[in-house]
N, C-alpha and C positions, 0 to 999 in steps of 0.2 A: 854452460855450466857442466863441469865434469865431476864424477864421483869415484871414490876408490872402492872397488868391489871387495877387496880383502878386508877392509875395515868394516864394511856393511855386513859381510858374512861371518866375521870373526875368525877368518883364516889367517895363517901366518903371512907376514909382510912379504915373504919371498914369492907369494903367488898373487900379489897385488897387481891389479890392472885397472886402467881408467875406462869408464864407460859414460855415455851421455845420459841425461835424464830420461829420454825416450827409451833407451835400452833398459834402464832400471825399471821402468813401468812394465816392460815386457817380461822381465825376470820375475817381478812380483805377480803378474798375471799367471805366469806358468806355475809358480809356487802355489798360488791360491787355487788354481784349477785342480791341483792334486789332492786338495783337502776333502775329506768326507766327514759328515756330521749328521746325526739324527736329531739334533737340537735346533730350536729356532733362535736365531741370533738377531738382536735389534740394537743398533747404535743410535740413540736419540740425542740430538744436539739442541739444547735450549739456550736461552739467554743471549741470542745473537744480537739483540738490540744494544747490548752492553759493549759489543765489539765493533759493530758497524753502525756508525751514526748516520746522519742524513746528508753528508757531503757527497758530491758526485763520484769521487774516487772510491769512497767506501761502499757506495751503492754498486759500483762496478765490481768490487771485490766480492760482495754478497752474491751478485749475479754469477760470477765465476764459480763460487762455492756451490750454488744451485745447479749450474751446468755439470760440474764435476760429480756431484752426488747423483744426478740423473744417469750419467755415464757409468758410474760404479754400480748402481742398482741394476742397470741393463746388463752389464757384464756378469754380475752375480746370478741374475736370473737365467742368462744364456748357458752358464756352466752348471746350473742346477743346484746351486747352494742356497739353502733357506736363510739367507742373511739380507738385511735391509738397513740402509742409512736413512734416518728420519730427521728432517729439519723442522723445528718449530719456529715459524716466522710470523710476526705481526702482520695483519692484513694490509695495513697502510704501507708497510715496507715492501711486502710482496708485490703490491700493485705498482711500485715504482722501480722494480728491479730491471735494469737495462739488459735484458737477455733476448736474443732473437728467437729463442725457443720457449719463452715463458708461457705462451698461450697453450702449447701442448701439455705443459705441466699440470694444467687444470684437471686432466683426466687422472692424475696421480696425487691429487691433493684432497684433504678433508678439511673443510672450513668449520671451525667451532664457533657457532653463533649462540651465545647464551641469552640473547635479548629478544628472541622471536616471540616470546609470550608477553613482553613488556613488563613494566614494574608491577602490574597487577597480578602477574603470575610468578615467574621466576622459579618454577618448580624444579628445573634441573639444577639451578644454582643452589637452591636450598638443600636438595638431595646430596649434592657434592659436599657442601659444608657439613651437613649432618653426618655423612660418611667419614669425613676427616675428623670430626669430633669423636665419633665412636672409636676410631683407630687410636686415639690418644688415651682412651680409658685403660688403665693397667689391668692385666688379667686377674690381679688379686682383689679387684673391686667387688664387693658383695651386694651392692645396691641393685635397684631395678635397672634393667638394660636401657640404654639411651636409644630413643627412637627419633622422630622428627623434631628438630630443634624448635620449630614453630609451635608445636603443641606442648613441648616440655617447658619452654621458657618465654615464648612470645605470643601467648594466647590472649593477653589482656587487651581489651578494645581501647582505642585511642580516638582523639578528635583533633587532629592537626591538619588544617586545610582540608583538602579533598580526601584525606586518608582516614579510613575507619579501622584499619588493623595494623599492628606493629610491623609485620614483615614487609608489606608494601611500602610503608613509610621509610623503613630502613633502606630498602632497595633504591629509593628515589635519591639517595645520597651516593650511590655507586654509578659506575658506567656499565652496569650489567656484566661485570667481569669477576671471575673468581677471586683474583688478588685483592680487589676492592672490598668484596664482602668478607673475606677472611680477615683483612686488616680491621674492618669495622667490628666484626664479632670479637676480635682480640681485645679491642677497647671495651666492648660490652662485658667481657669476662673480667677485666680489671676493675670495672665499676661495680658489677653485680657479683658479690661474693657468695650469695646464698644459693639454695636449690629450688626456690619458688619462682613465680612468674616475674619477669622483668617489669619494673614500674616505669611509667612514662617519664618521670623525673630523672630516673637513672639513665634511660635511653637517650634523653636530650644531652646529658653530660657526656656520654660516650660518643655521640654523634659530633658534638663540638670538638672534642679532643681529636677524633679521627680526621675531621675536616681541616683543623688548624695544623696538624702535624703531617700525617700521611698524605692526604690528598694534594695539598699545595706543593709539597716536596715532589710528589709523583709527577705532577704537571711540569714543574720546573725541570726535572730530569729529562722529560720527553722533549724539551725545547732547547736544552743547553748547548748542544753541539750542531745546531742547524746552520748557524751563520758565524762569520768571524767575530771575535770578541763576544761570543755567545753568552757567557755567564753574566757579563755586565749588562748586555742588552735585554736578556731575559728578565733579570732582576728589575730593570727599568720598566719593562712592559708590565710585569706583575704588580709593581708598586703603583703604576698608573691605573691599572684596572681596579686595584684594591681601594683607590681613592675616588672612584666614580660614585655618583650620588644614587645610582640605581644599577640593577643587574642588566638592564638593557642599555646598549651603547652602539655606536657606529664609529667608523674611522674619523669622521669629522669631530665628534665629541672627544675622541682620544688624542687627537693631534696636538693640542696645546701642552699636554703632559710629556710628550716624547719628541717634540720639535727640536731638531738639531742633534738628537741622540740616536734615533732609529729612522732610517730612510724608508720610503714607500715600498721598495722592493723587499727589504728585510721584514717590514711589518706584514706584508702580504704572506711571506713564507711562515712567519710565526703564527699568525692568526689561522692560516690554513691548517697548520699542524695542530693547533689547539682544537680545531674542528675534527681533524682526523683521529685524535686521541680522546674525543668525547668531552672536552673541557668547555666547549661553548656550542650553542645551537644557532642556526641561521633562520631568521624570520622570513617567511614567504607567504604571499597572498595567493589563495587558490579557491575558486568557487565562491568568491565574495567573502571568504573568511581568512583570518590570519592564522598561520600555522607555524610551529617551531620545529625544525628538523635537527635532531642530534644524530650523530653517525649511527647510534644504536637504536634510534627510534625516529623514523621518518613518517610524518603524518601527511606530507604532500611531496610532490615530485621536486627534483632539483638537489644540487649539492652545494658546495661552497661558493660564495660570491663575495668579492672584496668590497662591493658597494652596498651590501645588504645591511640590515640591522641585525645585531647579535644579542643573544641571551646567555649569560654565564650559567654554568652548571650549579645546581643546588648546593653542592659541597663548597664551592668557592663563595657563594652568597653567604653561607653560614660562617665560613672561616673569616671572611672580611666584614661581616656584620653589615651587609648592604641592604638596601630597601628591596623588598620582593616585587 
């Protein structure tokens, strides 16, 4: 591939000359090396899962982007420019990037783990959501300043299963991700119009709406481009799961609903991705006890297994009205 330097530089066509892509790179490097700045520059690229699905060719493209970003950052550091390219990549996508250098990138990554404290804690998640809520308060507001959302609105005790307080119960319907909790609290805001404490009856309405709309759609989006005819097969799988008699299932119990529509290889890919994105847990026996491992909460060793028993996430159980 060749480029026209006159067009790129804005010069008159009389000085146009063709150069290769490699020569263009060297021209750009030389121009960048001459730049001086006292400011800190950060180019953050998010939403990559919207552009790079789970096909092999797209994973290779993501790997190329990762390699290129690393090279650019190395060059900027070598010439002394305080500039950085930052990529925000989902953990499950990063783990599958086909790059020969991905291991060394670990020294240049920061993993955001919001689930280290489990659903009984979630302090960092609640701090983040509280900060987001504070930022939405207009400067003209004359009331009391907003502090911790848990104290301001969620302090009423509840008695739902093993949960005794509202924040822990609400977190159990998330995958310990900011986007989940923000979506849930938006539903709470729509239901609870007042300034007092959120009542249990209101919380249940908000949770049901969140589960039926946001959560099911979110899981479908995470599966849709994994396999050929993905939209149809994902809808088939989710319909089959929603028709189960219980939240617990395995491949054998699922087979009659998908036979002839989704083959075993495709089913394995879809179920593994459901595990990777936190939509289902894997049942595992350890120390004489049965444990359920979600990607954000592992109570025993081991990862995904195609021959294991599975447990659907609380939000899917609620959305589909399944037996607990």
